[in-house]
C-alpha positions in Angstrom: 114.0 -55.9 18.5 110.3 -55.7 19.0 110.7 -54.1 22.5 112.9 -51.4 20.9 110.5 -50.9 17.9 107.6 -50.4 20.3 109.5 -48.0 22.5 109.4 -50.2 25.5 113.2 -50.4 25.8 115.5 -47.5 25.1 118.7 -49.5 25.0 119.7 -53.2 25.3 123.0 -54.7 26.5 123.1 -58.1 24.8 125.6 -60.6 26.2 126.7 -63.4 23.8 129.6 -65.9 24.0 129.8 -66.4 20.2 131.6 -63.7 18.3 129.8 -64.7 15.1 126.4 -64.2 16.8 127.5 -60.9 18.2 128.3 -59.6 14.7 124.9 -61.0 13.5 123.1 -59.2 16.2 124.8 -55.9 15.5 124.1 -56.2 11.8 120.4 -56.9 12.4 119.9 -53.9 14.6 121.9 -51.6 12.3 119.9 -52.9 9.2 116.7 -52.1 11.0 117.9 -48.6 11.9 118.4 -49.3 15.6 122.1 -49.7 15.8 122.3 -47.0 18.5 119.8 -48.9 20.6 122.0 -51.9 21.4 125.4 -52.6 22.9 126.5 -56.2 22.0 129.1 -57.6 24.4 131.1 -60.7 23.5 131.6 -61.9 27.0 130.0 -64.0 29.8 127.5 -61.8 31.6 128.5 -63.4 35.0 132.1 -62.3 34.4 131.2 -58.7 33.5 128.2 -57.2 35.3 129.3 -53.6 35.0 126.0 -51.9 35.7 122.5 -52.1 37.1 119.5 -52.7 34.9 115.9 -51.7 34.6 115.1 -55.0 32.8 116.6 -58.4 32.9 115.4 -60.4 29.9 116.0 -64.2 29.7 114.7 -65.5 26.4 115.2 -69.3 25.9 118.6 -68.9 27.4 118.1 -69.6 31.1 117.7 -73.3 30.4 121.3 -73.4 29.2 122.6 -72.4 32.6 124.3 -75.2 34.6 123.0 -73.7 37.8 119.5 -72.1 37.3 119.2 -70.9 40.9 122.5 -69.1 40.8 121.8 -67.5 37.4 118.4 -66.2 38.6 119.8 -64.9 41.9 122.7 -63.1 40.3 120.7 -61.5 37.5 118.0 -60.4 40.0 120.7 -58.7 42.1 121.6 -56.6 39.0 118.1 -55.1 38.8 117.5 -51.6 40.1 114.7 -51.2 42.7 111.5 -51.4 40.7 113.3 -53.2 37.8 111.6 -56.0 36.0 112.7 -59.6 35.7 111.3 -61.2 32.5 111.7 -64.8 31.4 110.3 -66.7 28.5 112.0 -70.1 28.6 112.0 -73.9 28.6 111.3 -75.1 32.1 110.8 -78.8 31.4 112.6 -81.9 32.5 116.4 -81.6 32.9 118.2 -83.1 29.9 114.8 -84.0 28.4 114.4 -86.9 30.8 110.6 -86.9 30.5 108.5 -88.4 33.3 106.5 -91.6 32.7 103.3 -89.6 32.8 104.6 -87.1 30.1 105.7 -89.9 27.9 102.3 -91.6 28.2 100.5 -88.4 27.1 103.0 -87.8 24.3 102.8 -91.3 22.9 99.1 -91.6 23.2 98.8 -88.5 21.0 101.3 -89.8 18.5 99.8 -93.2 18.1 96.6 -91.6 16.9 98.3 -89.6 14.1 97.8 -90.6 10.5 100.5 -93.0 9.2 101.8 -90.6 6.5 102.7 -88.1 9.2 105.8 -90.2 10.0 107.3 -89.9 6.5 110.6 -88.2 6.8 111.1 -85.8 3.8 114.8 -86.7 3.9 114.1 -90.3 3.6 112.8 -93.1 5.8 110.4 -92.8 8.6 110.2 -90.9 11.9 109.9 -93.1 15.0 106.4 -93.3 16.3 107.5 -93.8 19.9 109.1 -91.0 21.8 111.6 -92.1 24.5 113.9 -90.3 26.8 117.1 -89.3 25.0 120.4 -90.8 25.9 122.1 -88.5 28.5 125.5 -89.4 27.0 124.4 -88.3 23.5 122.7 -85.2 24.7 125.7 -84.0 26.6 128.0 -84.8 23.6 125.7 -82.8 21.3 125.3 -79.8 23.6 126.4 -80.0 27.2 124.3 -77.0 28.1 121.0 -78.2 26.6 118.4 -78.2 29.5 121.3 -78.6 31.9 119.3 -77.7 35.0 115.9 -76.8 33.5 113.8 -78.6 36.1 115.2 -76.3 38.8 114.0 -73.1 37.1 110.4 -72.9 38.4 111.3 -73.8 42.0 114.1 -71.2 41.9 111.8 -68.5 40.6 109.3 -69.2 43.3 112.0 -69.2 46.0 114.0 -66.2 45.0 111.6 -63.7 43.4 109.0 -61.6 45.2 105.5 -62.7 44.1 106.5 -63.9 40.7 103.8 -64.2 38.0 104.5 -67.5 36.3 102.4 -68.3 33.3 102.7 -71.9 31.9 102.7 -71.9 28.1 102.6 -75.6 27.3 104.9 -77.6 25.2 104.2 -81.3 26.1 102.5 -81.8 22.7 103.7 -78.9 20.6 107.4 -79.3 21.6 107.9 -83.0 22.2 105.1 -84.8 20.5 105.3 -82.7 17.3 109.0 -82.0 17.3 109.9 -84.1 14.3 106.6 -84.7 12.4 105.6 -81.0 12.4 107.4 -80.7 9.1 104.4 -82.7 7.6 101.7 -80.5 9.1 100.4 -77.4 7.4 100.1 -74.3 9.5 96.3 -74.1 8.9 95.7 -77.8 9.5 92.9 -78.9 11.8 95.3 -81.4 13.2 97.6 -78.6 14.4 94.6 -76.8 15.9 93.6 -80.0 17.7 97.1 -80.6 18.9 97.3 -77.1 20.5 94.0 -77.6 22.2 95.2 -80.9 23.7 98.4 -79.2 24.7 96.4 -76.5 26.5 94.3 -79.1 28.3 97.4 -80.9 29.5 99.0 -77.6 30.6 95.9 -77.0 32.8 96.6 -80.3 34.5 100.1 -79.1 35.5 102.2 -80.6 32.7 104.1 -78.1 30.7 107.6 -77.5 29.3 107.6 -73.7 28.7 106.7 -70.7 30.9 106.8 -67.0 31.1 107.7 -65.3 34.4 107.4 -61.6 35.4 108.6 -60.2 38.7 109.4 -56.7 39.9 112.2 -56.0 42.3 110.9 -54.5 45.5 
């Protein structure tokens, strides 16, 4: 929507498997006065692919692909020469199976939080310790969640010409704060400190989110 508002994109073709979400997308664009700027397609992009594009935009959807490499390769093929590949996505551990080092950083941060931060507004307490989720429970809840996410960065580097990959953090703001964030005010010094720690960890090579830009030669 912002790309359209700013005049950066003349027309979007949005692919979505959920018919309900397709109707929601159409309604949002029409309500904003941009109904003619979007074609919403209730289908699997990989079964359709009727045209070439100037822009391929993955926004927190690539990590739901079961084969990240194939998804990147096939969408890159759909770009016209000079077209732009743009991704803003989760690129962390597949199925949230955090490494020992990540868990150490996450739990060191959490153990220094004030005790009241663990009060669950719905009752009871949040767990202080973060562990790897059960693979069985994750797949049962959403079989596509982070299905092949750890393969995204290697695939981008292998398949795209001179990709610009910008890590955007997440070890702290995504995993360490995931549940307790409800108890932290937006202007809290604690949140500011958490983001600074996240930035420092990112510079050491530990991150869960990234942006990627690449132009087709």
